[in-house]
N, C-alpha and C positions, 0 to 999 in steps of 0.2 A: 504494500500500500504506500502510495506517495506521501511523504512527510511535508506538512505545511512549513514553509521557510520564509522568515522575515529578513529583509535587508535593512540595515540602518546606515544613514549617512548624516554627517554634520556638515553644515555649509555656512559660508560667509562670502558673499560676492563671488560666486563660482559660475556665473553664466557662461563663461568661456570654456568651462570644463565639463559641466554637469551632464550635458546630453550624451557625451561619449560614455560616461559612467552608467547612466540610465539605460542606454541601448544595450550595454553588455549584460544587464540584469534581466532583460526580457526573456521569459521562458525559464528563468532560474528562480526568481523570488516571487512568492505569492502576494506579498505586500512589500512596499518600500516606505519606510519611516524616515522622514527628513526632519531634523531639528536645525532650524535656520537662525543664525545670529544677526537678525535685523538687516538682511541684505538690501541693497538699494539699486541693484543692477539687473533685476529681472529674474534672478535665480528662482525665487518662489513661484513665479508665473510658469516657468519652464517645468518645474517639478509637479505642479498641479496639472499641467497639460498631460504629463505622463501618468497621471492617476496616483501620485504619491500622497501619503498621509503626512501633511506638513504642519509642524508646530513651530511657532516663533518663540525664541527664548534668548534673553541677553546672555552673551558669552560668559561662562563661568569657569573656563579652563577646559582643556581637551578631555581630561578624564571624566569630569562632571558632565559634560555635554554627551559624551558617548554613553555613559551609564544611564543618563536620562532618556536617551533614545531607546536603549534596550528596555527600559521600563514601559515604554509606549507600544512595544511590539506585541503582537498577538501570538506569534509562533513560539513554540518551545525551543526551536533551533533558530539561531540568529547568525546572519552573515554581516560582519562589520566591514564596510568599505568606505574610502574617502572620495570626495567629489572629484579629485584630480587623479583617480585611479580607474582602471577598468579590468575586467576579467578577460584573459586571453581565450581564444576559442577552445583550445584543449581543456582549459580549466572549466569553462562553461559546460562542456560536454560531460566532464567527470562529475561535477556537482549535480547536474541533472540526473545522471545515472545513479549516484548515491541516494539522491532524494527519492527517485522512483523505487529504488530497492528498499528504502527505509534506512535512515542513519543508524549505524550500529555502534558508533563511538561517541563519547561525550564531547570530544574536541577534534578539530581538523586543522592542519597547518598547510600553508601554501608558500611557494617561493615568491618573494616580492622583488621585482626588478625596478630599479630607479632610473628614470630618464632625465637627463639634463639637456635642454635645448634639442630634444628629439633623439639624443644619443644614449643608448643603454650604458650605464656605468658599471665597471668591473673593479674599480679601486676607489681612491679618494674618500674612503669611509662611507661610500654609498654602494658598495658591492651588494649583490643579491643576498638576501637572508631569509630564513624561515620565520614566519609569523603565524600565530594561531588566530584565525579570523572567523572561523565557523564553529559554533559551540552551542551546547545545551545550556540555556540560560540559568538553569537550576544549579549549575555547578561552577559558574564563572561570574566574575564582576570586574569591571574596569576600576582601577584605583582612581582616586579623585585628584591626582596631581594636575597642576595647571599645564605642564608640558612634560614630555618624557613619560607619558602614561603607559601602563602595562595592563594586560589582562591577567588576572590572578585566578587560580583554580587549584583544587586539592593536589598535594604533592605527588600522590601516587598515580595521578592521571597522566597518560602518555598520549599526546595528540597524534592522530593518524595523518600521515603525509598524503596529500593528493597531488598528483602530477599536473602541471600547468602553472601559469604565472599570473600574479596580479601585477599589472603594468602601472607603475607610479610615475606620472608625469609631473615632476617636481616644479619645473619652470619652463616657460617658452623662450625666455631670454635671461641674461645674467642680471638685469635690473630687477626682474621678478625674484630671482634667487636672493639677491641682497635684501629686498623688501621682506621676504618671508623670514630670513635669518634674523633681521633686526626686530621683527614683530615677536618672534620667539624669545629673543634676548631680553626684551622687557619683562616677559613672564618669568624667565630664569632669574632675572634680577629680583623679582618679588619673592621667589623661593629662597634665594640667598639671604635676602633681608630678613625673612621670617626665621631663618636659622641664626640671625645675628651676625652674619658675615659682613664685615665692613673693611674691605681690602683698601689700603692706601693706594694712591695713584701709581707709584712705582711697581707695587705688587700686581696691580691690574694689567699694566703693560707687560709684565713678566708672564702672567697667565695667558695673555693673548698671544704673545710670541711662542709660548709653549704649545698652544693649540695649533698655531700655524705650522710649526715644525712637525708635530705629530701627524697632521694631515699630509704634509708633503712627504715625510720619510716613512713613518710607520704605516700609514694608510695608502701610500703609493701614489699620491696626487702628482708627484714629480714625473711620473710615467704617463700621465694623462694629458700632457701638453697644456694648451691654453685653457681648456676646461678645468683641469686640475689646479692650475694657478688661480683661477677665479674662485674655485671652491675653497681653497686654502685661504685666500684673501678674505672671503666672506666669513670664514671661521674666526679669523683674527679680529675683524671688525665686530662681529657679534659677541665674541667673548669679552672684548673691551667694553662694549655697550652694556652687557649684562652686569659686570662689576660696577660700572658707573651708576647704573640704575639702582643696584643694591646699596651703594654708598649714599645716593640721594635719598632713598626711602628710609634708611636707618637714621640719617641725620635729620630727616623731617619727623622722626618719631613713629614711623610706620613699621619698624622692625620689632624683634622680640626684646631688644634691650630697653 
């Protein structure tokens, strides 16, 4: 017997991406739950045109938004996907097959391939990785972190691997990459401030330089040419911005001190 499957998406001004994502879910998801963070670019209209169940909610951090979306889903099984992602055709076919047979595992993991300016990345800290994205909601929850959120589930559970890729289109140009890195840096700054971290300016520059070198040398950005250079540069700028934000928040009295 086919299993009812809910897909959840969180959005914020994703009109340029969302149709690609929604098209890949046709025939896969029985319902699509969208939690939108007050988009102004037509994202909501597009989602409603595709028959999505749309709820608008002020952004409260990635983990909180994801878990809120899961709470709105009707299915026992949930597929979590981002607006700038899509299912590859092999992955679509495999999920449909599993769904028709009836899911037999609590969790399923897929390979996520990151694309920068249309190019799949193999290094630069953006190499493909396995992520658990399809799960029985009774056994899993998104943690409530503002950024760097993870799906948590019982220690003894082993996600089953499903062949096929989630294709993550991180940016269409490097300006978009810089924008997203800086947006997340502000959230990381709040996390640092909440922990009472107030790095002086010299230490902030040192941490930023360390992030740049790790990206170039450990993560292999140096082998990715111009794309790797821009990714490493974005890491440097974002790390510096995160510590500056933390210092500002702590000094304004918004940290734990």
